[in-house]
C-alpha positions in Angstrom: 0.0 0.0 0.0 1.4 3.4 -1.0 2.0 6.0 1.7 0.6 9.5 1.5 3.8 11.0 0.0 3.8 8.3 -2.8 0.2 9.1 -3.6 0.8 12.8 -3.7 3.9 12.4 -5.8 1.9 10.2 -8.2 -0.8 12.8 -8.5 1.8 15.6 -9.0 3.7 13.7 -11.7 0.9 12.0 -13.6 -2.4 13.6 -12.5 -3.7 10.3 -11.1 -7.2 10.9 -9.9 -7.1 7.6 -8.0 -4.2 8.8 -5.9 -6.1 11.9 -4.9 -9.3 9.9 -4.2 -7.3 7.6 -1.9 -5.8 10.6 0.0 -9.4 12.0 0.4 -10.6 8.7 1.6 -7.8 8.4 4.2 -8.1 11.9 5.6 -11.6 13.2 5.0 -12.7 12.4 8.5 -9.8 14.3 10.1 -10.4 17.4 7.9 -14.1 17.3 8.4 -14.0 16.9 12.2 -11.4 19.6 12.5 -13.5 22.0 10.5 -16.7 21.0 12.3 -15.1 21.7 15.7 -13.7 25.0 14.5 -17.0 26.1 13.1 -19.0 25.2 16.2 -20.9 22.3 14.5 -21.9 24.0 11.2 -22.0 20.9 9.0 -22.6 22.8 5.8 -19.5 25.1 6.3 -17.4 22.1 7.4 -18.2 20.4 4.1 -17.2 23.5 2.2 -13.9 23.6 4.2 -13.2 20.0 3.3 -13.7 20.7 -0.4 -11.4 23.8 -0.1 -8.6 21.9 1.7 -8.6 19.0 -0.7 -8.6 21.4 -3.7 -5.6 23.2 -2.2 -3.9 19.8 -1.7 -4.3 18.9 -5.3 -3.2 22.4 -6.4 -0.1 22.3 -4.2 0.7 18.6 -4.7 4.1 19.1 -6.3 5.3 21.3 -3.4 3.8 19.0 -0.7 5.0 15.6 -2.0 8.3 15.9 -0.1 6.6 16.4 3.3 7.3 13.7 5.8 3.8 14.0 7.4 1.0 15.2 5.2 -1.6 15.0 8.0 -0.1 18.0 9.8 -0.6 20.1 6.7 -4.2 18.9 6.3 -5.0 19.7 9.9 -3.4 23.2 9.8 -5.1 23.9 6.5 -8.5 23.0 7.9 -8.0 25.2 10.9 -6.8 28.1 8.8 -9.7 27.8 6.3 -12.2 27.6 9.2 -10.7 30.7 10.7 -11.0 32.6 7.4 -14.6 31.5 7.2 -15.4 32.7 10.7 -13.7 36.0 10.0 -15.7 36.4 6.7 -18.9 35.6 8.5 -18.2 38.2 11.2 -17.5 40.8 8.5 -20.7 40.0 6.7 -22.8 40.2 9.9 -21.1 43.5 10.9 -22.0 45.0 7.5 -25.7 44.2 7.8 
């Protein structure tokens, strides 16, 4: 079984959709639960955050494929994206 770095490298080099699908399968629960906690249980926004994080992962695959531990990047990205969402919501509410 390929490790995360191998899958990411495969995607970066050949565009393998199967490699990205496997990464999503492996790490979706972590990214979703991280976003869900950060967004105080908002399931809809947590799903949006998941999509955003995995799109970023695919976009940055070539620069991330040398990371020893991908899971740290995924966790940090989910937290960061959730913080941006909370900030954007606060700005929208303040402007009403």
